[in-house]
C-alpha positions in Angstrom: 197.6 64.0 -82.2 195.5 67.2 -81.7 194.8 69.3 -84.8 195.3 73.1 -84.4 193.7 75.4 -86.9 195.5 78.7 -87.4 193.7 81.8 -88.6 196.5 84.4 -89.2 196.9 86.6 -92.2 200.5 87.6 -91.6 202.5 84.9 -93.5 205.7 85.0 -91.4 203.8 84.7 -88.2 201.7 81.9 -89.6 204.8 80.0 -90.6 206.4 80.7 -87.2 203.2 79.3 -85.4 203.1 76.3 -87.7 206.7 75.4 -86.9 206.2 75.9 -83.2 203.0 73.8 -83.0 204.5 71.0 -85.1 207.6 70.9 -82.9 205.3 70.6 -79.9 203.6 67.5 -81.3 200.5 69.0 -82.9 199.1 68.7 -86.4 198.5 72.1 -88.0 196.0 73.4 -90.6 195.8 77.1 -91.7 193.7 79.2 -94.0 195.4 81.3 -96.6 192.2 82.8 -98.1 189.8 84.5 -95.8 186.5 84.5 -97.7 185.0 81.5 -96.0 186.9 81.1 -92.8 184.1 79.6 -90.7 183.2 77.0 -93.3 186.8 76.0 -93.6 187.2 75.6 -89.9 184.1 73.5 -89.5 185.1 71.3 -92.4 188.6 70.8 -90.9 187.0 69.8 -87.5 190.1 70.9 -85.5 190.6 70.3 -81.8 191.4 74.0 -81.2 191.5 77.3 -83.2 194.1 80.0 -82.9 192.4 83.2 -84.1 193.8 86.6 -85.0 191.5 89.6 -84.7 192.7 91.8 -87.5 191.8 89.9 -90.7 191.2 90.8 -94.4 187.5 91.7 -95.0 186.4 90.7 -91.5 187.1 90.8 -87.8 188.2 87.9 -85.7 185.5 88.6 -83.1 182.8 88.2 -85.7 184.5 84.9 -86.7 184.4 83.7 -83.1 180.7 84.6 -82.8 179.8 82.8 -86.0 181.9 79.8 -85.3 180.5 79.5 -81.8 177.1 79.2 -83.2 178.1 76.1 -85.2 180.8 74.5 -83.0 182.1 74.2 -79.5 185.7 74.0 -80.7 188.0 75.8 -78.2 189.2 79.2 -79.5 192.3 81.1 -78.4 192.5 84.7 -79.6 196.1 85.5 -80.4 196.4 89.2 -81.4 198.3 92.4 -81.2 195.1 94.2 -80.3 195.6 94.3 -76.5 193.0 96.8 -75.2 190.7 95.6 -72.4 187.7 96.1 -74.7 189.2 93.8 -77.3 189.7 91.1 -74.7 186.2 91.5 -73.2 184.6 91.5 -76.6 186.5 88.5 -77.7 185.4 86.5 -74.7 181.9 87.7 -75.0 181.8 86.6 -78.7 182.8 83.1 -77.8 186.6 82.9 -77.3 187.9 80.7 -74.5 191.3 82.4 -74.0 193.1 85.6 -75.0 196.8 86.0 -75.6 198.6 89.1 -76.7 201.3 89.4 -79.3 204.3 89.3 -79.1 203.8 86.0 -77.3 206.0 83.6 -75.4 206.2 80.3 -77.2 206.2 78.4 -73.9 203.3 80.3 -72.5 201.3 79.8 -75.7 201.8 76.0 -75.8 201.0 75.8 -72.1 197.7 77.6 -72.7 196.9 75.4 -75.7 197.6 72.2 -73.7 195.6 73.4 -70.7 192.6 74.3 -72.8 192.7 71.0 -74.7 192.7 69.2 -71.3 189.7 71.2 -70.1 187.7 70.7 -73.3 188.4 67.0 -73.7 185.2 64.9 -73.8 184.4 63.1 -70.5 185.2 59.7 -72.0 188.6 60.9 -73.0 189.2 62.0 -69.4 188.1 58.7 -68.1 190.0 55.6 -69.3 192.8 55.6 -71.9 194.9 52.6 -73.0 198.0 51.9 -75.1 199.9 48.7 -75.8 198.4 46.8 -72.8 198.6 49.6 -70.3 195.3 51.1 -69.2 195.0 54.3 -67.1 191.9 55.2 -65.2 192.2 59.0 -64.9 189.3 59.3 -62.5 190.8 56.7 -60.1 194.5 57.5 -60.7 195.3 53.9 -61.4 197.3 52.0 -64.1 196.7 48.3 -64.9 198.4 45.7 -67.0 199.0 42.0 -66.9 196.0 41.5 -64.6 197.5 43.8 -62.0 196.7 47.3 -60.9 198.7 50.1 -59.2 197.9 53.5 -57.8 199.6 56.5 -59.5 200.5 59.8 -58.1 199.2 63.0 -59.7 202.4 63.6 -61.6 202.6 60.0 -62.7 199.1 60.2 -64.1 199.8 63.4 -66.0 203.1 62.2 -67.5 201.7 58.8 -68.6 198.5 60.4 -70.0 200.5 63.0 -72.0 202.9 60.4 -73.4 200.0 58.0 -74.4 198.0 60.9 -75.9 201.0 61.5 -78.2 202.0 57.8 -78.7 204.5 57.4 -81.5 205.9 60.9 -81.1 208.7 62.2 -78.9 207.5 64.6 -76.2 210.1 67.1 -75.2 211.1 67.4 -71.5 210.0 71.1 -71.7 206.5 70.0 -72.9 206.2 67.5 -70.1 207.3 70.1 -67.5 204.8 72.6 -68.8 202.0 70.0 -68.6 203.0 69.0 -65.0 203.4 72.4 -63.5 201.3 74.6 -65.8 203.9 77.3 -65.4 206.5 79.2 -67.4 208.6 79.4 -64.2 211.9 77.7 -64.0 211.6 74.1 -62.8 214.8 72.1 -61.9 215.4 69.7 -64.8 216.3 67.0 -62.3 212.8 67.2 -60.9 211.4 65.7 -64.1 214.1 63.0 -64.1 213.0 62.0 -60.6 209.4 61.8 -61.6 210.1 59.7 -64.7 212.2 57.3 -62.7 209.4 56.9 -60.1 206.9 56.3 -62.9 209.2 53.5 -64.3 209.4 51.9 -60.9 205.6 52.1 -60.4 205.0 50.5 -63.8 207.5 47.8 -63.0 205.3 46.7 -60.1 202.6 45.6 -62.6 205.1 43.9 -64.9 205.5 46.8 -67.4 209.1 47.3 -68.3 210.9 49.3 -71.0 207.6 51.1 -71.7 209.0 54.6 -71.3 211.6 55.3 -74.0 214.3 57.9 -73.3 215.5 59.9 -76.3 218.6 61.6 -75.1 218.5 65.4 -75.6 215.0 65.2 -77.1 212.5 63.8 -74.6 210.4 60.7 -74.0 207.9 58.5 -75.8 205.8 55.3 -75.4 
């Protein structure tokens, strides 16, 4: 489960972000004092940082520059400062993405998930396994019980997402965002078709009842 570190001095917004991230299957840490932000982030070793620009006693762009000198952790600037110069300076100082407030919850989570995928170490993008099922992401194959089967692009992404959050329920909305990287409307039935195809594919290598449906909530492995 990825750890997101939130740097936001507005307490209501910080609470809102924490609830959103936790509902989306992430762990969350946040600073409440802003004297040693960089040191706290480095010590927490998060998978991604959400960084406001307007902070007590300092500026988020300076935080990004200092943090980038110590860590390659992905940084998304989330701010109400929306001028072009703010965006350019943030990216120049080391941020990986820039999102304006007020933000769309779905778009924010989609950006987080996309950046986490891009920044994952090569070994994490190679082979992953869970309870006897192994996925070779580079070759788009799944294997179990001494057998192997090819996966479609959507099958790989669904299975990899569920395994990356094994033990947690992943909402249908989160899966659709991951599949189509879009905030556009996707027919809900399209996901059901993809899930059913994945179940049939896994059945070919003797893997049954691996994908668990949680009605009204989502899926898990």
